[in-house]
ZAMIFI-173588 format. One record per residue: chain; y negated, z negated, x of N, C-alpha, C, O, CB in turn. Coordinates in steps of 0.001 Angstrom, whole numbers, plus 500000, padded with zeros to 6 digits. Glycine has a CB too. Example, Ala and Ser with C-alpha at 12.3 -4.5 7.8 and 13.67 -1.06 7.14 Angstrom:
// ZAMIFI-173588
[atom "A" [505690 492200 513190] [504500 492200 512300] [503300 492200 513200] [503319 491535 514236] [504473 490954 511308]]
[atom "A" [502250 492920 512850] [501060 492860 513670] [499970 492130 512900] [498862 491961 513409] [500598 494275 514084]]
// end
This chain:
// ZAMIFI-173588
[atom "A" [622246 673152 822929] [621598 674184 823695] [622142 675540 823250] [623346 675726 823073] [621808 673961 825210]]
[atom "A" [621243 676448 823081] [621639 677789 822646] [622083 678600 823859] [621768 678278 825005] [620470 678503 821904]]
[atom "A" [622812 679642 823568] [623322 680529 824615] [622183 681157 825411] [622324 681358 826617] [624199 681626 824004]]
[atom "A" [621079 681466 824783] [619928 682064 825452] [619334 681056 826437] [618960 681431 827549] [618859 682520 824418]]
[atom "A" [619243 679801 826051] [618705 678766 826926] [619612 678547 828130] [619140 678378 829254] [618522 677457 826155]]
[atom "A" [620925 678550 827881] [621880 678404 828981] [621736 679566 829956] [621793 679360 831169] [623327 678328 828444]]
[atom "A" [621553 680766 829456] [621388 681955 830301] [620109 681853 831126] [620086 682238 832295] [621364 683236 829438]]
[atom "A" [619040 681330 830511] [617782 681178 831238] [617916 680150 832360] [617409 680365 833461] [616659 680769 830278]]
[atom "A" [618595 679037 832087] [618821 678025 833116] [619673 678616 834245] [619390 678399 835423] [619508 676769 832511]]
[atom "A" [620695 679345 833881] [621557 679980 834879] [620765 680971 835728] [621001 681094 836930] [622738 680692 834196]]
[atom "A" [619841 681665 835109] [619008 682628 835832] [618116 681911 836842] [617951 682382 837968] [618147 683448 834847]]
[atom "A" [617544 680785 836450] [616696 680007 837352] [617538 679463 838517] [617118 679528 839673] [616002 678840 836585]]
[atom "A" [618707 678936 838212] [619594 678413 839253] [619987 679536 840217] [620015 679332 841431] [620860 677769 838624]]
[atom "A" [620285 680705 839685] [620650 681847 840533] [619478 682267 841411] [619668 682594 842582] [621113 683034 839669]]
[atom "A" [618269 682260 840856] [617076 682636 841624] [616853 681638 842760] [616528 682036 843879] [615824 682698 840703]]
[atom "A" [617024 680355 842482] [616880 679333 843516] [617947 679540 844592] [617663 679405 845782] [616986 677906 842903]]
[atom "A" [619162 679864 844178] [620245 680130 845134] [619926 681315 846024] [620183 681275 847228] [621554 680380 844398]]
[atom "A" [619369 682371 845447] [618990 683555 846231] [617892 683187 847220] [617928 683604 848378] [618518 684711 845302]]
[atom "A" [616916 682405 846766] [615823 681990 847640] [616352 681162 848815] [615957 681389 849958] [614779 681184 846847]]
[atom "A" [617222 680226 848546] [617815 679410 849609] [618606 680286 850578] [618538 680094 851792] [618728 678317 849010]]
[atom "A" [619347 681238 850045] [620114 682161 850895] [619195 682980 851797] [619491 683172 852976] [620966 683100 850031]]
[atom "A" [618091 683459 851249] [617145 684244 852039] [616507 683398 853145] [616328 683867 854268] [616056 684832 851131]]
[atom "A" [616171 682165 852821] [615616 681273 853838] [616623 681028 854956] [616264 681013 856133] [615191 679940 853209]]
[atom "A" [617864 680840 854588] [618921 680622 855572] [619114 681863 856450] [619245 681747 857669] [620241 680257 854867]]
[atom "A" [619131 683027 855843] [619272 684279 856605] [618102 684440 857561] [618292 684841 858709] [619360 685501 855653]]
[atom "A" [616885 684130 857099] [615710 684202 857973] [615831 683271 859157] [615487 683636 860282] [614452 683873 857196]]
[atom "A" [616319 682072 858909] [616529 681103 859980] [617555 681634 860981] [617342 681551 862191] [616991 679749 859403]]
[atom "A" [618648 682171 860489] [619701 682700 861357] [619200 683894 862175] [619533 684019 863354] [620922 683111 860520]]
[atom "A" [618411 684760 861563] [617848 685908 862284] [616935 685410 863398] [616968 685929 864514] [617068 686847 861317]]
[atom "A" [616127 684413 863097] [615229 683840 864103] [616022 683248 865265] [615672 683449 866428] [614331 682762 863471]]
[atom "A" [617078 682525 864951] [617924 681948 865991] [618577 683041 866834] [618654 682922 868057] [618997 681050 865368]]
[atom "A" [619040 684095 866188] [619680 685203 866899] [618679 685914 867805] [619015 686283 868931] [620293 686200 865901]]
[atom "A" [617464 686105 867327] [616431 686753 868130] [616146 685939 869387] [616017 686494 870478] [615142 686938 867308]]
[atom "A" [616050 684632 869231] [615808 683774 870395] [616964 683871 871386] [616742 683904 872597] [615606 682311 869957]]
[atom "A" [618188 683915 870884] [619353 684015 871761] [619371 685353 872493] [619686 685404 873682] [620648 683835 870957]]
[atom "A" [619036 686435 871796] [619008 687767 872416] [617938 687814 873504] [618180 688346 874587] [618744 688866 871351]]
[atom "A" [616768 687267 873224] [615698 687245 874224] [616121 686450 875450] [615889 686868 876585] [614414 686651 873628]]
[atom "A" [616733 685317 875217] [617179 684477 876322] [618217 685197 877175] [618158 685145 878403] [617751 683164 875793]]
[atom "A" [619156 685860 876536] [620195 686599 877255] [619586 687749 878056] [619955 687978 879208] [621251 687138 876271]]
[atom "A" [618657 688464 877438] [618020 689586 878135] [617238 689099 879341] [617303 689702 880412] [617094 690356 877186]]
[atom "A" [616498 688009 879173] [615721 687522 880302] [616625 686971 881397] [616310 687091 882582] [614740 686453 879844]]
[atom "A" [617734 686375 881012] [618679 685890 882025] [619226 687059 882836] [619409 686941 884048] [619840 685106 881363]]
[atom "A" [619488 688184 882178] [619971 689372 882885] [618913 689877 883871] [619244 690298 884980] [620343 690487 881880]]
[atom "A" [617656 689832 883467] [616565 690235 884357] [616517 689292 885563] [616412 689729 886709] [615200 690231 883600]]
[atom "A" [616595 688017 885280] [616571 687023 886366] [617740 687235 887321] [617570 687157 888538] [616612 685590 885793]]
[atom "A" [618920 687501 886780] [620092 687733 887622] [619911 688959 888511] [620327 688962 889669] [621338 687898 886759]]
[atom "A" [619285 690004 887958] [619036 691207 888756] [618057 690905 889888] [618251 691347 891020] [618491 692345 887866]]
[atom "A" [617013 690157 889578] [616043 689801 890616] [616696 688908 891669] [616503 689105 892869] [614818 689092 889997]]
[atom "A" [617459 687940 891215] [618149 687040 892133] [619095 687823 893046] [619187 687542 894241] [618927 685966 891349]]
[atom "A" [619794 688805 892478] [620690 689635 893275] [619946 690416 894343] [620423 690549 895470] [621447 690588 892383]]
[atom "A" [618783 690929 893990] [617977 691685 894949] [617605 690804 896146] [617828 691176 897299] [616702 692236 894269]]
[atom "A" [617032 689629 895851] [616585 688763 896930] [617749 688155 897692] [617652 687950 898902] [615704 687668 896385]]
[atom "A" [618837 687866 897015] [620018 687325 897699] [620592 688330 898682] [621011 687966 899781] [621089 686923 896682]]
[atom "A" [620611 689603 898282] [621096 690643 899193] [620262 690691 900463] [620800 690825 901562] [621078 692010 898505]]
[atom "A" [618942 690581 900312] [618081 690608 901495] [618237 689347 902332] [618290 689412 903561] [616625 690778 901085]]
[atom "A" [618310 688214 901673] [618373 686939 902394] [619689 686757 903139] [619741 686047 904143] [618173 685788 901429]]
[atom "A" [620741 687386 902657] [622046 687182 903274] [622317 688134 904436] [623353 688027 905093] [623121 687338 902240]]
[atom "A" [621411 689050 904693] [621613 690029 905758] [620339 690116 906603] [619332 690678 906174] [621987 691427 905170]]
[atom "A" [620402 689557 907794] [619215 689504 908659] [618658 690892 908967] [617442 691080 909009] [619552 688791 909961]]
[atom "A" [619543 691859 909182] [619100 693228 909472] [618374 693819 908268] [617331 694456 908418] [620300 694120 909862]]
[atom "A" [618926 693607 907076] [618289 694112 905858] [616941 693432 905629] [615979 694080 905215] [619206 693894 904640]]
[atom "A" [616870 692137 905895] [615611 691405 905720] [614541 691930 906675] [613385 692103 906288] [615828 689894 905945]]
[atom "A" [614928 692178 907911] [613978 692713 908888] [613533 694123 908489] [612351 694458 908566] [614606 692729 910301]]
[atom "A" [614489 694930 908068] [614179 696284 907601] [613195 696226 906435] [612218 696974 906405] [615471 697027 907180]]
[atom "A" [613450 695349 905489] [612577 695210 904315] [611161 694829 904752] [610185 695438 904316] [613142 694146 903331]]
[atom "A" [611061 693835 905602] [609747 693363 906060] [609002 694459 906817] [607812 694676 906590] [609905 692121 906956]]
[atom "A" [609700 695146 907711] [609062 696222 908484] [608613 697371 907591] [607510 697894 907750] [610020 696746 909551]]
[atom "A" [609461 697757 906663] [609104 698855 905766] [607986 698487 904815] [607082 699284 904564] [610306 699292 904978]]
[atom "A" [608051 697286 904291] [607052 696827 903332] [605661 696798 903955] [604699 697303 903377] [607420 695443 902804]]
[atom "A" [605567 696204 905132] [604255 696026 905756] [603815 697196 906627] [602618 697443 906772] [604262 694786 906580]]
[atom "A" [604773 697921 907211] [604413 698999 908124] [604479 700382 907511] [603867 701319 908024] [605294 698957 909308]]
[atom "A" [605201 700519 906439] [605353 701834 905830] [606519 702589 906426] [607142 702143 907389] [604084 702640 905989]]
[atom "A" [606804 703733 905846] [607963 704524 906252] [607884 705013 907695] [608912 705146 908359] [608114 705702 905335]]
[atom "A" [606679 705281 908183] [606557 705792 909546] [606942 704760 910595] [607223 705121 911738] [605146 706258 909795]]
[atom "A" [606961 703491 910228] [607341 702431 911169] [608854 702216 911211] [609355 701416 912001] [606647 701125 910793]]
[atom "A" [609574 702939 910354] [611033 702793 910296] [611708 703940 911015] [611173 705047 911080] [611520 702723 908842]]
[atom "A" [612884 703670 911554] [613679 704720 912175] [614215 705669 911115] [614242 705351 909926] [614831 704119 912989]]
[atom "A" [614637 706828 911568] [615139 707868 910660] [616284 707352 909778] [616347 707661 908588] [615612 709087 911466]]
[atom "A" [617176 706573 910365] [618319 706060 909605] [617950 704847 908748] [618699 704487 907840] [619448 705690 910556]]
[atom "A" [616811 704216 909023] [616388 703049 908248] [615656 703429 906959] [615714 702702 905967] [615495 702167 909096]]
[atom "A" [614980 704550 906982] [614154 704943 905830] [614936 705014 904519] [614483 704455 903520] [613515 706285 906096]]
[atom "A" [616093 705680 904484] [616806 705752 903197] [617202 704378 902655] [617161 704152 901446] [618052 706608 903347]]
[atom "A" [617580 703471 903536] [617953 702121 903079] [616742 701394 902513] [616833 700725 901484] [618567 701301 904237]]
[atom "A" [615616 701531 903189] [614399 700883 902695] [613969 701487 901357] [613618 700763 900426] [613262 701014 903729]]
[atom "A" [614000 702803 901273] [613602 703477 900027] [614505 703031 898875] [614011 702743 897784] [613665 705025 900194]]
[atom "A" [615805 702969 899100] [616722 702544 898034] [616459 701106 897599] [616473 700806 896405] [618169 702683 898497]]
[atom "A" [616219 700219 898561] [615938 698822 898219] [614643 698716 897411] [614571 697980 896427] [615842 697959 899498]]
[atom "A" [613640 699450 897833] [612347 699400 897149] [612441 700017 895754] [611854 699509 894799] [611275 700127 897977]]
[atom "A" [613185 701116 895649] [613403 701720 894320] [614046 700719 893375] [613680 700619 892204] [614288 702982 894429]]
[atom "A" [615005 699987 893904] [615693 698979 893087] [614692 697965 892523] [614755 697612 891345] [616775 698252 893922]]
[atom "A" [613783 697507 893358] [612777 696549 892908] [611798 697188 891925] [611432 696567 890927] [612019 695979 894105]]
[atom "A" [611377 698403 892193] [610442 699082 891292] [611079 699285 889919] [610429 699074 888896] [610003 700440 891885]]
[atom "A" [612336 699691 889893] [613013 699862 888604] [613181 698532 887878] [613184 698491 886648] [614378 700518 888806]]
[atom "A" [613320 697458 888626] [613369 696134 888000] [612019 695814 887355] [611972 695338 886221] [613747 695043 889043]]
[atom "A" [610928 696071 888069] [609603 695880 887476] [609439 696727 886217] [608909 696258 885210] [608505 696230 888493]]
[atom "A" [609895 697967 886280] [609777 698841 885109] [610589 698291 883936] [610138 698335 882792] [610244 700272 885454]]
[atom "A" [611772 697778 884216] [612611 697207 883165] [611927 696004 882508] [611917 695878 881283] [613974 696793 883739]]
[atom "A" [611365 695134 883327] [610685 693962 882772] [609472 694402 881958] [609184 693827 880908] [610257 692988 883899]]
[atom "A" [608775 695402 882432] [607632 695935 881676] [608090 696457 880317] [607461 696174 879297] [606927 697062 882472]]
[atom "A" [609169 697208 880302] [609712 697732 879048] [610109 696581 878120] [609780 696589 876933] [610930 698649 879323]]
[atom "A" [610811 695604 878664] [611244 694462 877848] [610042 693687 877309] [610086 693161 876197] [612149 693524 878672]]
[atom "A" [608988 693619 878084] [607769 692956 877625] [607137 693729 876468] [606727 693142 875467] [606764 692816 878784]]
[atom "A" [607063 695047 876617] [606488 695880 875547] [607286 695773 874260] [606725 695897 873171] [606422 697340 875986]]
[atom "A" [608584 695544 874371] [609449 695430 873190] [609503 694006 872650] [610179 693747 871654] [610854 695900 873525]]
[atom "A" [608801 693085 873295] [608745 691716 872812] [609880 690826 873276] [610016 689701 872795] [608720 691724 871354]]
[atom "A" [610691 691304 874195] [611810 690507 874691] [611325 689489 875723] [611771 688341 875725] [612894 691417 875305]]
[atom "A" [610424 689905 876585] [609837 689022 877589] [608470 688598 877072] [607625 689442 876774] [609729 689726 878998]]
[atom "A" [608254 687294 876966] [606984 686827 876405] [605846 686962 877418] [606070 687230 878599] [607110 685367 875949]]
[atom "A" [604637 686773 876934] [603432 687008 877735] [603373 686113 878972] [602928 686554 880032] [602193 686783 876885]]
[atom "A" [603809 684888 878850] [603763 683960 879979] [604641 684452 881132] [604211 684466 882285] [604209 682557 879536]]
[atom "A" [605868 684853 880810] [606762 685360 881856] [606282 686709 882376] [606367 686979 883574] [608197 685482 881324]]
[atom "A" [605783 687548 881488] [605283 688848 881920] [604112 688670 882880] [603992 689421 883848] [604860 689698 880707]]
[atom "A" [603257 687700 882631] [602132 687439 883526] [602591 687116 884939] [601963 687538 885910] [601291 686300 882989]]
[atom "A" [603678 686373 885057] [604218 686054 886382] [604731 687320 887074] [604562 687479 888283] [605354 685011 886267]]
[atom "A" [605352 688212 886315] [605844 689463 886889] [604679 690352 887335] [604765 691017 888367] [606725 690211 885871]]
[atom "A" [603604 690362 886565] [602436 691169 886937] [601846 690638 888245] [601468 691415 889122] [601361 691153 885802]]
[atom "A" [601770 689330 888369] [601251 688745 889612] [602126 689148 890799] [601614 689434 891881] [601180 687203 889499]]
[atom "A" [603420 689168 890598] [604336 689587 891654] [604160 691070 891969] [604129 691463 893135] [605788 689299 891249]]
[atom "A" [604047 691887 890931] [603819 693322 891129] [602552 693546 891947] [602533 694375 892857] [603717 694054 889769]]
[atom "A" [601502 692811 891625] [600250 692947 892365] [600439 692653 893853] [599838 693318 894698] [599192 692017 891782]]
[atom "A" [601264 691668 894174] [601518 691345 895576] [602162 692514 896313] [601893 692738 897494] [602408 690113 895679]]
[atom "A" [603008 693253 895613] [603679 694386 896249] [602799 695629 896290] [602906 696435 897214] [604970 694701 895523]]
[atom "A" [601940 695788 895304] [601100 696989 895248] [600120 697096 896410] [599598 698178 896679] [600336 697013 893956]]
[atom "A" [599867 696002 897091] [598970 696050 898254] [599729 696306 899554] [599118 696404 900618] [598187 694745 898367]]
[atom "A" [601048 696415 899475] [601869 696659 900656] [602049 698165 900844] [602461 698857 899913] [603248 695949 900530]]
[atom "A" [601748 698678 902030] [601807 700138 902241] [603187 700748 901998] [603289 701821 901403] [601376 700459 903645]]
[atom "A" [604237 700085 902445] [605576 700637 902271] [605997 700686 900810] [606661 701632 900385] [606575 699826 903058]]
[atom "A" [605619 699686 900047] [605924 699673 898613] [605202 700820 897921] [605786 701535 897107] [605525 698318 897975]]
[atom "A" [603932 700985 898250] [603133 702044 897621] [603671 703435 897972] [603658 704332 897129] [601662 701927 898053]]
[atom "A" [604140 703620 899203] [604691 704918 899592] [605904 705275 898739] [606006 706390 898227] [605074 704913 901076]]
[atom "A" [606819 704323 898592] [608019 704579 897795] [607638 704758 896333] [608181 705625 895649] [609042 703430 897950]]
[atom "A" [606719 703953 895858] [606249 704090 894480] [605725 705507 894235] [606052 706125 893222] [605146 703047 894176]]
[atom "A" [604922 706013 895152] [604377 707369 895004] [605479 708424 895001] [605382 709420 894284] [603382 707665 896128]]
[atom "A" [606517 708212 895791] [607633 709160 895848] [608376 709209 894520] [608754 710288 894062] [608601 708782 896977]]
[atom "A" [608588 708067 893904] [609423 708037 892689] [608625 708062 891384] [609219 707978 890309] [610288 706807 892707]]
[atom "A" [607325 708174 891449] [606499 708190 890238] [607013 709152 889156] [606996 708797 887977] [605081 708563 890603]]
[atom "A" [607472 710361 889522] [607961 711271 888474] [609177 710731 887716] [609481 711202 886620] [608313 712609 889088]]
[atom "A" [609859 709767 888280] [611067 709213 887658] [610788 707947 886852] [611705 707344 886294] [612103 708915 888722]]
[atom "A" [609538 707555 886797] [609156 706341 886084] [608545 706692 884738] [608035 707796 884549] [608170 705507 886918]]
[atom "A" [608599 705763 883817] [608062 706011 882473] [606532 706096 882509] [605885 705494 883365] [608511 704896 881496]]
[atom "A" [605984 706838 881587] [604529 706953 881498] [603859 705594 881299] [602872 705300 881974] [604148 707886 880358]]
[atom "A" [604371 704754 880387] [603709 703451 880230] [603724 702613 881515] [602753 701919 881814] [604378 702668 879112]]
[atom "A" [604813 702678 882265] [604856 701909 883510] [603898 702500 884535] [603203 701759 885230] [606287 701872 884078]]
[atom "A" [603852 703828 884638] [602902 704463 885550] [601462 704100 885183] [600628 703893 886064] [603083 705988 885533]]
[atom "A" [601178 704024 883900] [599832 703644 883458] [599523 702198 883853] [598410 701887 884278] [599695 703819 881927]]
[atom "A" [600512 701325 883709] [600332 699941 884128] [600042 699883 885627] [599110 699203 886057] [601581 699101 883783]]
[atom "A" [600836 700593 886414] [600656 700590 887866] [599257 701092 888213] [598574 700498 889046] [601735 701463 888559]]
[atom "A" [598831 702177 887583] [597482 702707 887842] [596408 701666 887530] [595465 701486 888301] [597237 703979 887007]]
[atom "A" [596557 700989 886406] [595551 699990 886033] [595556 698809 887002] [594501 698260 887319] [595796 699496 884602]]
[atom "A" [596735 698419 887468] [596811 697308 888419] [596208 697716 889767] [595500 696926 890391] [598278 696851 888603]]
[atom "A" [596484 698946 890220] [595920 699429 891483] [594396 699478 891388] [593696 699072 892316] [596487 700829 891840]]
[atom "A" [593894 699972 890277] [592435 700019 890071] [591847 698616 890121] [590830 698383 890773] [592092 700691 888719]]
[atom "A" [592493 697689 889430] [592010 696305 889404] [592038 695686 890800] [591100 694994 891195] [592856 695461 888436]]
[atom "A" [593113 695935 891543] [593225 695371 892891] [592185 695965 893844] [591693 695279 894739] [594631 695608 893444]]
[atom "A" [591858 697232 893648] [590877 697872 894541] [589447 697382 894270] [588559 697560 895103] [590939 699400 894380]]
[atom "A" [589233 696772 893114] [587900 696258 892765] [587672 694835 893248] [586565 694305 893153] [587699 696314 891267]]
[atom "A" [588726 694223 893764] [588585 692828 894243] [587975 692781 895608] [587784 691698 896161] [589929 692119 894269]]
// end
């Protein structure tokens, strides 16, 4: 075998090695992406779980939430309104976070659909809508657009 032939064989072997390395890197990137998505969604779930656990563990807070949600701010006492507004803001910001994560591809369409259904349930509640209207300037444009489209859709039913 001539030196040129040996060099050509070595070049082919090196090219195959590079190809195998690239395939492996692609596989690892895919695995890492799945792990990052899973971790991000777990954090979202933990935040939601924390919200509901806080309400469920405190009878006064649960009653306040129910009264504010269904009756609106005018049905709450002066000292109750700030607590209700803060709790509702917390939930609205959670919805906004999930919306952002969905737009970035972290939350898949199936899970996002469940969140939209939940958002729709709250958008028909007067107390939720009141707080939403108060904090609209602090929300992202894409989330505000989503809320507007959901409200329009709900009003057509």
